[in-house]
C-alpha positions in Angstrom: -102.0 142.7 73.9 -103.1 140.6 76.9 -106.6 139.2 77.0 -107.8 141.8 79.5 -106.7 145.0 77.7 -108.4 146.6 74.7 -106.5 148.8 72.1 -108.9 151.2 70.3 -108.0 152.9 67.0 -111.4 154.1 65.9 -111.9 157.8 65.3 -114.4 158.3 68.1 -112.0 156.8 70.7 -109.1 158.9 69.4 -111.2 162.1 69.3 -112.3 161.6 72.9 -108.7 161.7 74.2 -107.4 164.4 71.9 -108.3 167.3 74.2 -108.3 167.8 78.0 -110.2 169.9 80.6 -108.4 173.1 79.6 -109.7 172.7 76.0 -106.9 174.8 74.4 -104.5 172.1 73.1 -105.4 169.3 70.5 -103.1 166.3 70.1 -104.3 163.1 68.4 -102.9 159.8 69.4 -102.7 156.7 67.2 -104.4 154.5 69.7 -106.1 154.3 73.1 -105.4 151.5 75.5 -108.0 150.6 78.1 -105.9 148.3 80.3 -107.2 145.4 82.3 -104.0 144.9 84.1 -100.6 146.6 84.6 -99.1 144.0 82.2 -101.2 145.6 79.4 -99.5 148.9 80.0 -96.1 147.3 80.2 -96.6 145.6 76.8 -97.5 148.9 75.1 -94.6 150.7 76.6 -92.2 148.0 75.4 -93.4 148.6 71.9 -91.4 151.8 72.0 -94.2 154.2 71.0 -94.7 157.5 72.9 -97.2 156.8 75.8 -99.1 159.1 78.1 -101.3 158.1 81.0 -104.8 159.8 81.2 -106.8 159.6 84.4 -109.7 162.0 84.0 -108.0 164.3 81.5 -108.1 167.2 84.0 -104.9 168.8 82.8 -105.4 172.3 81.5 -102.7 172.8 78.9 -102.2 169.5 77.1 -100.2 167.7 79.8 -102.2 164.5 79.4 -102.2 164.5 75.6 -99.8 162.9 73.0 -99.4 163.3 69.3 -99.0 159.9 67.6 -98.3 157.3 70.3 -100.7 155.7 72.7 -103.0 157.2 75.4 -103.5 154.9 78.4 -107.0 155.4 79.6 -106.5 154.6 83.3 -110.2 154.3 83.9 -109.6 150.6 82.9 -107.9 150.2 86.2 -110.4 151.6 88.7 -110.8 149.0 91.5 -110.4 149.4 95.2 -108.9 146.1 96.2 -108.7 146.3 99.9 -109.8 148.5 102.8 -108.1 147.8 106.1 -107.7 149.8 109.3 -105.2 152.4 108.4 -104.8 151.8 104.7 -106.4 151.0 101.4 -105.1 149.4 98.2 -106.4 151.2 95.1 -105.9 151.1 91.4 -104.3 154.2 89.9 -107.3 154.8 87.6 -109.8 154.8 90.5 -111.4 158.1 91.3 -111.4 159.6 94.8 -115.1 159.3 94.7 -114.7 155.5 94.2 -112.2 155.4 97.0 -114.7 157.2 99.4 -117.5 154.9 98.4 -115.3 151.9 99.5 -113.8 153.4 102.7 -116.7 155.4 104.2 -118.8 152.3 105.1 -115.8 151.3 107.2 -115.7 154.7 108.9 -112.5 155.6 107.1 -111.3 158.3 104.7 -108.1 159.4 103.0 -106.6 162.3 105.0 -106.6 164.7 102.0 -109.4 164.9 99.4 -109.3 167.1 96.3 -112.3 169.5 95.8 -113.3 167.5 92.7 -114.0 163.9 93.7 -113.8 162.5 90.2 -110.1 163.0 89.7 -108.0 159.9 89.5 -105.7 158.6 92.3 -102.7 158.2 90.0 -103.2 161.6 88.4 -103.3 163.6 91.6 -100.4 161.6 93.1 -98.3 162.3 90.0 -98.9 166.0 90.8 -99.0 165.9 94.6 -102.7 166.3 95.3 -103.8 169.1 97.6 -107.0 170.1 99.4 -108.6 172.0 102.3 -107.0 169.6 104.9 -103.5 170.0 103.5 -102.6 172.3 106.4 -102.8 169.3 108.6 -102.0 166.3 106.5 -99.8 167.6 103.7 -100.4 166.5 100.1 -102.1 163.3 99.0 -98.6 162.2 98.0 -97.4 162.5 101.6 -99.9 159.8 102.6 -98.8 157.0 100.4 -97.3 153.8 101.8 -96.5 151.8 98.6 -96.8 152.1 94.9 -97.0 149.7 91.9 -95.5 151.4 88.9 -94.9 150.5 85.3 -91.7 152.2 84.3 -90.7 153.6 80.9 -88.7 150.5 80.4 -91.9 148.4 80.6 -91.1 146.9 84.0 -93.7 146.5 86.7 -92.1 147.5 90.0 -93.4 147.7 93.6 -91.7 150.5 95.5 -92.0 152.1 98.9 -90.7 155.2 100.8 -86.9 155.5 100.7 -86.5 154.1 97.1 -85.6 156.3 94.1 -88.6 155.2 92.0 -91.0 156.1 94.8 -89.5 159.5 95.1 -89.4 160.0 91.3 -93.0 159.1 90.7 -94.8 161.1 93.4 -95.0 164.6 92.1 -92.9 163.6 89.1 -95.6 164.3 86.5 -95.4 160.8 85.0 -91.8 161.3 83.8 -90.5 158.0 85.2 -93.5 155.7 85.5 -97.2 155.2 85.5 -98.9 154.5 88.8 -101.1 151.4 88.4 -101.7 150.8 92.1 -101.3 152.7 95.4 -101.5 151.8 99.1 -102.7 155.0 100.8 -103.2 155.9 104.5 -106.7 156.1 105.9 -107.9 157.9 109.0 -111.2 158.0 110.9 -114.0 159.7 109.0 -116.4 161.9 110.9 -120.0 161.1 110.4 -121.0 164.8 110.3 -119.2 168.1 109.9 -120.1 171.8 110.8 -119.7 173.7 107.5 -119.6 177.4 107.6 -119.2 180.1 105.0 -118.0 183.4 106.5 -117.7 186.7 104.6 -114.8 189.1 105.0 -114.4 192.6 103.6 -111.1 192.1 101.7 -108.2 189.8 100.9 -106.1 190.7 103.9 -109.0 190.0 106.4 -109.8 186.7 104.7 -106.2 185.4 104.7 -105.7 186.6 108.3 -108.7 184.6 109.4 -107.5 181.6 107.6 -104.1 181.8 109.3 -105.8 182.2 112.7 -107.9 179.1 112.1 -105.0 177.0 111.0 -102.7 178.1 113.9 -105.5 177.6 116.5 -106.3 174.1 115.2 -110.0 174.8 115.4 -111.0 173.7 111.9 -110.1 170.7 109.9 -110.8 172.1 106.4 -109.9 175.7 105.5 -110.3 177.3 102.1 -110.8 180.9 101.0 -113.1 181.6 98.0 -113.2 184.9 96.1 -116.3 184.9 93.9 -118.3 187.3 91.7 -121.3 188.7 93.5 -121.8 192.2 92.3 -118.1 192.7 92.8 -115.6 190.4 94.4 -116.9 188.7 97.5 -114.3 187.2 100.0 -115.7 184.0 101.6 -114.0 181.7 104.1 -115.1 178.1 103.9 -114.3 176.7 107.4 -115.3 173.1 108.4 -115.1 171.4 111.8 -115.1 167.6 111.4 -117.3 166.1 114.1 -119.4 169.2 113.9 -117.7 170.9 116.9 -118.4 174.6 117.4 -115.5 177.1 116.6 -115.0 180.8 117.1 -115.3 183.0 114.0 -112.0 184.9 113.6 -111.5 188.5 112.6 -115.1 189.6 112.9 -116.3 187.8 109.8 -120.0 187.6 109.0 -121.5 184.0 108.9 -123.6 183.8 105.8 -124.2 180.0 106.0 -123.9 177.5 108.8 -125.1 173.9 108.6 -124.3 170.4 109.9 -124.1 167.9 107.0 -122.7 164.4 106.5 -119.0 164.2 105.8 -119.6 162.8 102.3 -122.2 165.5 101.4 -119.6 168.1 102.3 -116.9 166.4 100.3 -119.3 166.1 97.4 -120.4 169.8 97.6 -119.3 170.5 94.0 -121.0 167.4 92.6 -119.6 165.8 89.5 -117.5 167.9 87.1 -120.5 168.3 84.7 -122.8 169.3 87.6 -120.3 171.9 88.8 -119.8 173.4 85.3 -123.5 173.5 84.7 -124.0 175.6 87.8 -121.6 178.1 86.3 -123.3 177.9 82.9 -119.8 177.2 81.6 -119.9 173.7 80.0 -117.8 175.0 77.1 -114.1 175.5 76.8 -111.4 176.9 77.1 -110.5 176.9 80.8 -106.9 178.1 81.3 -106.7 177.6 85.1 -103.6 178.5 87.1 -102.3 177.5 90.5 -99.2 178.7 92.3 -97.8 178.5 95.9 -96.7 181.8 97.5 -95.0 182.7 100.8 -97.5 184.1 103.3 -95.8 187.5 103.2 -96.6 187.8 99.5 -100.1 186.3 99.2 -102.3 189.4 99.9 -100.5 191.5 97.3 -100.5 188.7 94.7 -104.3 188.1 95.1 -105.1 191.8 95.0 -103.0 192.3 91.9 -105.1 189.6 90.1 -108.3 191.1 91.4 -107.3 194.5 90.0 -106.8 193.1 86.5 -109.6 193.3 83.9 -112.6 191.0 84.6 -112.2 189.6 81.0 -109.0 187.8 82.2 -111.1 185.5 84.4 -114.4 185.5 82.6 -117.8 186.2 83.9 -117.9 182.8 85.7 -114.3 183.0 86.9 -113.0 183.2 90.5 -110.2 182.5 92.9 -109.3 180.0 95.5 -106.7 180.8 98.2 -105.8 178.9 101.4 -102.9 178.3 103.7 -100.8 175.1 104.2 -98.1 174.3 106.7 -94.7 173.6 105.1 -93.8 171.2 107.9 -96.3 168.5 106.8 -95.2 168.6 103.1 -92.5 166.0 102.4 -92.8 165.1 98.8 -89.5 166.3 97.3 -90.8 166.8 93.7 -93.9 168.8 94.8 -92.3 172.2 94.9 -93.6 174.3 97.8 -91.9 177.5 99.1 -89.6 177.2 102.1 -92.0 179.3 104.3 -93.7 178.2 107.5 -97.2 178.8 106.1 -97.3 179.2 102.3 -100.6 179.8 100.5 -102.1 178.0 97.6 -103.5 180.4 95.1 -105.7 179.3 92.1 -107.3 181.4 89.4 -110.2 179.7 87.6 -110.5 181.3 84.2 -113.4 180.6 81.7 -112.8 181.9 78.3 -115.5 182.6 75.7 -113.2 182.4 72.7 -109.6 181.9 71.6 -108.8 185.6 71.9 -109.8 185.5 75.6 -107.8 182.4 76.2 -104.6 184.1 74.8 -105.1 187.0 77.2 -105.7 184.6 80.0 -102.5 182.7 79.3 -100.6 186.0 79.5 -102.3 186.7 82.8 -101.3 183.3 84.1 -97.7 184.1 83.2 -98.0 187.3 85.2 -99.3 185.4 88.2 -96.4 182.9 87.9 -94.0 185.8 87.5 -95.2 187.4 90.8 -94.9 184.0 92.5 -91.3 183.5 91.3 -90.3 187.0 92.3 -91.6 186.3 95.8 -90.0 182.9 96.1 -93.1 181.0 95.1 -93.6 177.9 93.0 -95.9 176.5 90.3 -98.4 173.7 90.8 -97.9 172.2 87.3 -101.4 171.3 86.5 -101.6 175.0 85.6 -101.9 176.5 82.1 -98.4 178.0 82.4 -96.2 176.3 79.7 -92.6 176.1 80.6 -89.6 175.3 78.4 -86.7 173.0 79.3 -84.9 175.8 81.2 -88.1 176.7 83.0 -88.5 173.2 84.2 -85.0 173.1 85.4 -85.6 176.2 87.4 -88.9 174.8 88.7 -87.3 171.8 90.3 -84.1 173.6 91.3 -82.0 171.3 93.6 -84.1 168.3 92.6 -83.6 168.6 88.9 -80.5 166.4 88.7 -82.2 163.7 90.6 -85.2 163.8 88.2 -83.0 163.9 85.2 -81.0 160.8 86.4 -84.2 159.0 87.3 -85.7 159.7 83.9 -82.6 158.3 82.2 -82.8 155.2 84.4 -86.5 154.4 84.4 -87.4 155.8 81.0 -84.2 155.5 78.9 -86.0 156.0 75.6 -87.9 159.1 76.9 -91.3 157.9 75.7 -93.5 158.7 78.8 -95.7 161.7 79.2 -94.1 164.1 76.8 -97.0 166.5 76.9 -95.4 168.5 79.8 -92.4 169.4 77.5 -90.0 168.8 80.4 -87.3 166.9 78.5 -86.3 167.8 74.9 
């Protein structure tokens, strides 16, 4: 091990990385590497042991866990190296909060920010990374200029758009390499935003209002929340960067309107612990689920979930639904329906015990089944375990590319086995 990296084998370190945000799967590694440089990761990979990268451990069904093997605690690589007009150079283990703390003093921001700021850059890029501005800017992975990657062969490679490794890593769930550094696009950050919450009577009205705002271009951030408030309450979160006024579509009722700083809006959920504390749900399990659906199927899919027993989401559970525009999504391995305006649909489930979590996993499978039947896709951070055939179907025409890339860049098949993608 190089001088900068530390390999931990004590029980406390192993226990800390033996579970993830979902809290349903337990896998205990043999060691935890806190790297100080990409070379430390390359050295561990060349030892031939199974390896999985862990950003903030925000997977929900064991995706960031490994039995035996080594967990790479990417928090060891958490530096923002450069901020320049138009781009920033960032370690893969840095959080998006750390990125904003470095870029906002320059009046700059990444185009897409996840709702939780404490997720890692490498983790969300390996999934795709989506947020309320994705209808304008695509996924976070669509805003990457260059990557430094440690492959499954233990090689440190710099890659850019147009190369096979770049394509295989973004949205590739860590199957071909670990992102150790990324150069990402930056855009001008507004000093303030107009943040409104607008209530609608039902799912159809909420989603129609969201579509109207996206098509009109009035709002920069658009998300729909369905929360428990003596029943299900449908609330549109609409935000104008620069605090410009916008018309309320579809006769919605404004229940909150305020001008706040851009960062305060982005940080509206606080840290993960602060958010969970507001829900009184600091305990686990949390079998969350996210799918993408064509716009023609979204209302029925949401209403089908709302009609199911409340126990399947829990007393603190809720839903997130918002439109994106297919034309700005260009990451091949991030599977999004071929529809002009698909919707992202998330179910946030909070279980009280293992019995509840089993029923919730079955409900997730039902949501995914509805999505598949309608031509939708899975966002694979979800608690919807797939077998080898299921993964082949998920990637469809891109499966052969990923399989070949895995064989080339990780010939021993040691990287990120927790997804169960390759046998």
